[in-house]
C-alpha positions in Angstrom: 0.0 0.0 0.0 1.3 3.4 -0.9 1.9 6.2 1.6 0.5 9.7 1.2 4.0 10.8 0.2 4.2 8.3 -2.6 0.8 9.3 -3.8 1.8 12.9 -3.9 5.0 12.1 -5.7 3.2 10.0 -8.2 0.8 12.9 -8.9 3.7 15.2 -9.3 5.4 13.0 -11.8 2.2 12.4 -13.8 2.0 16.2 -14.1 5.7 16.5 -15.1 5.3 13.6 -17.6 2.4 15.4 -19.2 4.4 18.7 -19.4 7.4 16.8 -20.9 5.2 15.2 -23.5 4.5 18.6 -25.0 8.1 19.1 -25.9 7.7 22.8 -25.5 10.3 24.8 -23.7 7.8 26.8 -21.5 6.2 23.6 -20.4 9.5 22.1 -19.5 10.4 25.1 -17.5 7.1 24.8 -15.7 7.9 21.2 -14.9 11.3 22.1 -13.6 9.7 24.7 -11.3 7.3 22.1 -10.0 10.2 19.7 -9.4 12.3 22.4 -7.7 9.4 23.2 -5.3 8.9 19.6 -4.5 12.6 19.0 -3.8 12.7 22.1 -1.6 10.0 20.4 0.5 11.4 16.9 0.1 15.2 17.1 -0.2 15.7 13.4 0.6 13.5 12.2 -2.3 16.3 10.6 -4.3 13.8 9.1 -6.8 12.8 12.7 -7.9 16.4 13.9 -7.8 17.3 11.1 -10.3 14.3 11.8 -12.5 15.2 15.5 -12.6 18.3 14.7 -14.7 16.2 13.6 -17.7 14.1 16.7 -17.3 17.2 18.9 -17.3 18.6 17.3 -20.4 15.4 17.7 -22.3 15.1 21.3 -21.3 18.7 21.9 -22.4 18.0 20.3 -25.8 14.9 22.4 -26.3 16.9 25.6 -25.4 19.4 24.8 -28.1 16.6 24.2 -30.6 15.0 27.5 -29.7 18.3 29.3 -30.1 18.9 27.7 -33.5 15.4 28.7 -34.7 16.1 32.3 -33.5 19.4 32.3 -35.3 17.8 31.1 -38.6 15.2 33.8 -38.4 17.9 36.5 -38.0 19.9 35.0 -40.9 16.9 34.9 -43.2 
């Protein structure tokens, strides 16, 4: 049986997964804020610390894509 903490964490990650699925930078940034707030309240949640690495990589990749799009517009 799950604890209340586990239920809360599951709901958090469902929301984060939904935001990540959009593959939109603003949504990823929102997901990172949600995770940051969670980790402030639960610094010993190693599951979420580990999961945050994938989120950070995806956000970084989307930032690069956005920069490349902006550079293409300027060059055009």
